[in-house]
N, C-alpha and C positions, 0 to 999 in steps of 0.2 A: 132477227127476232129471238128473244131469250127463251120463250116458251111457245110451243106450237099452238096452244089454246088461248094465248093472250098476246095481243099485238103491242109489245113493249120492247124498247131497245135501250141500250146504254149510250149516252152521249160520247162522242169521240174525244171531247176536250175537257170533260169534267165528270164528277160522280153524280150526274143528274140522269134522269130517264126521259125517254121519248114515249109518249102514249099515242097509240094509233087510234083510228076511228072506232068509236064504241067502247073505248077503254077510259076509265076514270082513275085518277090518282093525284096525290098532292105534290107540290114542290118538295124535294127532299129536305129533311132536317140533317144538317151536316154536323158531325161530331169532330171537334177540333182536337189538335194534339194537347193543348192546355187542359181540355176537359178530362183527359184520361191519364195524365201524367202520374197521378198518385197511385196507379195500379201497375206501373211499368217497372221493369228491373232497374232502369236508369231514368228517374223522373226528370232529369235535366237534358235528356237526349234531344237531338234534332231528328227530323223526319218529315214525311209528307203531311201536308196540312191543307184541307181537312183529311182525316184518316179514313173516314167512311161517310156515306150518305144513306139515309134511311127514308124509305117511302112506305108508310103504313096505309092500309085500306085501299089497296089497288085491286081493281076488278073490272070485268065487263059491266057496263052500266045495268044491263038486264039481270045480272046476278046479285046486285047489291042487296035487294030486299030480302032474298033468301038467306044471304050471309048474315044480315042483321038479325033475322029471326032465329037463326041457329047460334048466335053469339060467336061467330067465326070471323076472323080477320086475316087477310092475306097481305103479307109485307114483302118488300124486296129491298135488299141492302147491297151497295157496291163499295168495295174496298180499294184503296189506292195500292199501287205497286210501291216498292221501296222498303226501307228499314226504319224502325224506331230505335235508333242506337243499334244494339246487338239483336233486337227482336224483329220479327216480321210485323207488318201492319195487323192490328188486332183490336178487338173491343176490350173494354175494361173488365167486364165480367159482372154478373148480377144473379140474383135469385128472383123468380117471378113472385110478385105479391099475391096473396090469397085473393081470389075473385069473390066478391060478395055474393054473386048470383049462384055460385057452385059450392063455396066453402073450401075450395082446393087451390093450391098453387098449381097453375096449369102446366102441362107439358108443352113442348114446342117441337114441331116437325119441320125439318130443314131439307131443302133440295139445292144442290149446287147447280147453278145455271151457266157459269162461266169460270174457267180457271180451276184451281185446286184449293181445298180448304181443310182445316182441322177444326173440329169442334172439341174443345176440352171441357170436361165436366167433373165435378167432385160432389160427393154426397152432402157435404156440410161446409159451412164457413166458420164453424167453431175451431178451436185450436187443434183439435183432431179432425182432419178433413174427411176421414173415411175413405171409401173407394174413390180413386182418381183414374180417369180414363181419357185418352186422347184418340179420337177417331178421324182418320184421314179419308177424304172423299174427293172424287173427280166429278166432272160434268155429269149431270143427271142422277148422281148417287144421292141417297137420302140418309139422314141421321136423325134419331129421336132422342131428345133429352127428357127424362121423366119428371114428374111433379116434384118440386121442392129442391132440385139439384141446382147448385151454382154452376155457371158455365160462361164461356166466352167463345167467340169465333175468330179464327186466325186465317189470314191469307198465307197459304203454304208456299207460294212461289213469289219472291220479291220482284221478279222480272215482269209480272203482268198483273193487271187488275183482276179481282175476283168478285163474282156476284152470286148471292144466294137468295132463295125465296123461302118463306116459312108460313105455315099455318099457326096462328096464335089465337088466344082468347080475346074477344073484342073488348073485354073489360080488363085489359092488360095493365100491369104496373110493375115497376122494378124496385127491388130492395138491394141497396149497395152497402149497408152498414158493415156486415162481416168482412166483405172484400176490402173496404177502405180501412177498417181496423187493422188488417194484416198487410196493408200495402200491396194488395193484389191477391190472386188465387194461389194455391199451394205449389204450383209448378210454373216456371217461366219458360217459354219457347225461345231458344237461342240459336241464331244462324251461324254456321261456320263459314270459312272462306269459299266453300263450294256451294253455298246456299242450302246446305242440309240442316235440318232442324234437330237440335239436341235439347234436352230438358234439364233445367237447373231448379233444385228445390228452393222454395221460399222459406228462409230460416225462422220466420215469425210463426210458422205452424209446427206442430209436433211432426216427427219423421213419418213419411207415408210412402207407399209404393205406387208407381204409375204403370198402368196397363196401356199399351199402344196396340191398335189394330186397325185394319181397313174397314170401310163401311160394309155393313151387312144388310141382308134382307130382313123384313119385319113381318113375317106371316102372322104373328100373334097380334099385330095391330092392323091387319088387313091392308097393308100398303101394297099396291100393285106395282111391281118393278117395271112394268111395260108402259106405265102412264106417268105423265108429270103430275105434280101435286094438284095443279089447277084442273087438269083433265080428270083426275079422280073425283074431285068435287063435282064436276059437271055430270059425271056418269053415275056416281054413287055417293051423294053427299052424306048419307047416314054413316058411311064407313069412316068418316073423319070426326064424328061427333064427340069422340073421347077427348078431343082437344079442349072443347068448352065444357064438357061434362066428363071429367076424368073418372068419376065413379063407375062409368060403364066398363072400365078396364081395371077396376080396383085389384082384382086377383093378379093381373099381369104385372102391375107396378111393384108388387111385393118383392120380387126377385129380379127386377129388370136391370139390365146393363145396357147402356147406349151402344 
């Protein structure tokens, strides 16, 4: 079981999920290698296909109504092992579209459920990307991407599959324009012969600095380090309402770094 509060598991043979009794969720949407080539360092590379599988709106059946009322959505994503040319398996990168109900580009709260991940985020997809950050996290660790930042998720270990969960706005949408214009985000993760990740700048952006650090705690966002993200929703759902109503933490977002 990937989460102690939610009976869900990863298939042994694919990037699909098994839902236990009382748990509802869709068949995953698989992201193919062809769908993300334009954001890769080598658009012509070979690699695992599909690269990842996405299941949005996963929940205990009894929790769905409250999640809908709060405009919260819980998603789970599984990444393949292996390499995309010189890069690890990763998503193409996007910015969250402004949600009509809030007027904000919503944040996203991640928790790693299996394996090891890097969440890469940059403040802008303009030619000057602004602050660029790569946060590494292991099982049960959490990462928060603030409103309006472009980001992608990376499987940090090509030898095993990675799974993460995330709280999102129910009215979610993705904006790819700036990422696609630049052929990716401002930094590419590149694996060496020992499977260590190094970073290569994307020359279509103006020069930028990359900050790298391990996952941290988020007391300013009331994230409980002793609970899974789903457990926290069950115990104190109000504590996650800034996902669908970012204005609740407007002061926090001003100087926020993932």
